[in-house]
C-alpha positions in Angstrom: 19.8 14.3 5.2 21.8 11.1 4.1 19.2 9.4 1.9 20.8 6.0 2.3 20.9 6.3 6.0 17.5 7.5 6.3 16.2 4.7 4.1 17.8 2.0 6.4 16.3 3.5 9.3 12.9 3.8 7.7 13.1 0.3 6.6 13.7 -1.0 10.1 10.9 1.2 11.3 8.5 -0.2 8.5 9.6 -3.7 9.5 8.7 -3.0 13.2 5.5 -1.2 12.3 4.2 -4.3 10.3 5.6 -7.0 12.3 2.5 -7.3 14.6 0.2 -7.7 11.6 2.4 -10.5 10.0 2.2 -12.3 13.5 -1.6 -12.4 13.4 -2.0 -15.4 11.0 -0.1 -17.9 8.9 0.6 -16.1 5.8 0.9 -17.2 2.1 4.6 -16.9 0.8 5.1 -13.3 -0.2 5.6 -12.6 -3.9 6.9 -9.1 -5.3 5.0 -9.7 -8.5 1.8 -10.2 -6.9 2.3 -7.4 -4.4 2.9 -5.2 -7.2 -0.7 -5.4 -8.2 -1.6 -3.0 -5.5 1.3 -0.9 -6.1 0.4 -0.3 -9.6 -3.1 0.2 -9.0 -2.4 2.8 -6.2 0.1 4.5 -8.4 -2.7 5.1 -11.2 -5.2 6.0 -8.6 -2.9 8.8 -7.1 -2.2 10.2 -10.8 -6.0 10.2 -11.7 -7.0 11.9 -8.4 -3.9 14.3 -8.3 -3.3 13.5 -4.7 -0.1 14.4 -2.7 2.6 11.8 -4.0 2.6 8.4 -2.2 -0.3 9.4 0.3 -2.5 6.6 -0.9 0.7 4.4 -1.1 1.0 4.9 2.6 -2.4 4.2 3.5 -2.1 0.8 1.4 0.8 -0.1 3.5 -0.9 0.7 6.7 -3.8 -1.7 5.6 -2.1 -4.5 4.0 1.7 -4.0 4.2 4.0 -7.0 4.3 7.6 -6.8 4.9 9.7 -8.2 1.9 13.1 -8.9 3.2 14.7 -9.6 -0.3 13.9 -6.1 -1.4 14.1 -4.4 2.1 10.7 -2.9 1.5 7.0 -3.2 2.8 4.5 -4.3 0.0 0.6 -4.0 0.0 -1.0 -7.4 -0.6 -4.2 -7.8 -2.7 -5.5 -11.1 -1.2 -5.6 -9.7 2.5 -8.6 -10.5 4.7 -9.3 -9.0 8.1 -12.0 -9.5 10.6 -11.6 -8.4 14.1 -8.3 -9.5 15.4 -7.9 -12.0 12.6 -5.7 -11.1 9.5 -4.8 -13.6 6.7 -2.8 -12.9 3.9 -4.1 -15.5 1.2 -2.1 -17.1 -1.6 -4.6 -15.8 -4.5 -8.0 -14.2 -5.3 -9.8 -17.7 -5.2 -8.4 -18.3 -1.6 -9.2 -14.9 -0.4 -12.7 -15.1 -1.9 -13.2 -18.7 -0.1 -11.9 -17.1 3.1 -14.6 -14.4 3.1 -17.2 -16.8 2.3 -16.1 -19.0 5.2 -16.1 -16.0 7.6 -19.7 -14.9 6.4 -20.9 -18.5 6.9 -19.9 -18.2 10.6 -21.9 -15.2 10.7 -19.1 -12.5 10.2 -20.1 -9.4 8.7 -17.4 -7.0 9.8 -14.8 -8.0 7.2 -12.1 -6.0 5.3 -10.9 -7.1 1.9 -8.5 -6.3 -0.6 -5.4 -3.9 -1.1 -7.0 -1.1 0.7 -9.2 -3.1 3.2 -12.6 -1.9 2.2 -15.2 -3.0 4.9 -17.9 -5.0 3.6 -20.2 -4.1 6.4 -20.0 -0.4 6.2 -19.3 -0.2 2.3 -22.0 -2.8 1.1 -22.5 -1.5 -2.4 -18.9 -0.9 -3.1 -18.5 -4.0 -5.3 -20.8 -6.2 -7.3 -19.5 -9.2 -5.7 -16.4 -10.7 -4.0 -14.5 -11.3 -7.2 -14.7 -7.5 -7.8 -13.9 -6.7 -4.4 -10.5 -8.6 -4.6 -9.7 -6.9 -7.9 -6.8 -4.6 -7.1 -7.7 -1.9 -9.5 -11.5 -1.7 -8.6 -10.6 -2.1 -4.9 -7.9 0.7 -5.0 -10.4 2.8 -7.1 -13.1 2.7 -4.7 -10.7 3.5 -1.9 -9.3 6.5 -3.7 -12.7 7.9 -4.3 -13.8 7.4 -0.8 -10.5 9.1 0.6 -11.2 12.0 -1.8 -14.6 12.3 -0.6 -13.3 12.4 2.9 -10.7 15.1 2.0 -13.5 17.1 0.3 -15.6 17.0 3.4 -12.9 17.7 5.9 -10.6 20.1 3.8 -7.7 18.2 5.3 -5.5 15.4 4.2 -4.7 14.7 7.7 -8.2 14.3 8.8 -9.0 12.3 5.7 -6.4 9.8 6.9 -7.9 9.6 10.5 -11.6 9.3 9.0 -10.3 6.5 6.4 -9.8 4.3 9.4 -12.3 5.5 11.9 -14.3 8.3 13.3 -13.0 7.9 16.7 -10.2 10.7 17.4 -8.0 8.7 19.6 -7.8 5.5 17.3 -7.7 8.1 14.3 -4.7 9.9 15.8 -2.9 6.6 16.2 -3.5 5.5 12.7 -2.5 8.8 11.2 0.7 8.6 12.8 1.3 5.2 11.7 0.5 6.4 8.0 2.6 9.6 8.3 5.8 7.4 9.4 4.9 5.1 6.4 4.5 8.0 4.0 8.0 9.4 5.0 9.4 6.0 4.1 7.9 5.6 0.7 8.7 9.2 -0.2 12.3 8.7 0.9 12.4 5.5 -1.1 10.9 7.2 -4.1 13.5 10.2 -4.0 16.4 7.7 -3.7 15.1 5.7 -6.8 14.7 8.6 -8.7 18.2 9.9 -7.9 19.7 6.5 -8.7 17.8 6.5 -12.1 19.0 10.2 -12.9 22.6 9.0 -12.1 22.3 5.9 -14.3 21.0 8.0 -17.1 23.8 10.4 -16.9 26.4 7.7 -16.6 25.1 5.8 -19.6 25.0 9.1 -21.7 28.7 9.7 -20.8 29.7 6.1 -21.5 28.0 6.5 -25.0 29.7 9.9 -25.7 33.1 8.3 -24.8 32.5 5.3 -26.9 31.6 7.6 -29.8 34.7 9.8 -29.2 37.0 6.6 -29.4 35.4 5.3 -32.5 36.1 8.4 -34.2 39.8 8.5 -33.2 
């Protein structure tokens, strides 16, 4: 497979998969640095739990992914709040906490928060408070343990993906397909980045050897 071509197609697919979410609400400007908070937390959690590489990353993108045109990549957003058909990508933690409080004041209880969109109604004891709920490491750590528990119960990564989203088999299948597409994308990108790093390291070593040879002549 031509990795560059596959990544181009994958990038277009990612944009289409996430466009409907981005259109749901006015969003804060996207910052790769802020989005990296989710990515770093996800990478640590995957390593800690020895998950299949990039599976939790794919889940995070399905939950809170935003298209970052400058980098041609989708990034999970830590200050995401969802309730029903309403999804909002806030600018910072304080704004996200305030948004949840506003929804709760209106009587909303079915609210998803953070990198991994943990539902406050169905996971009432997940966090000590909203500040903790929006901490990327804490949010992702809870999601990772929940996902591992689902895997242990179902003995299947596929079923665990379904159940992370819903117990309804029809909705679960649609969600699984979305996650699997995103999983392909992130694995392709990771492979391409690894190849590029290996090539760069090889060229650097070769240049150093050549410089040393010339210096000795």
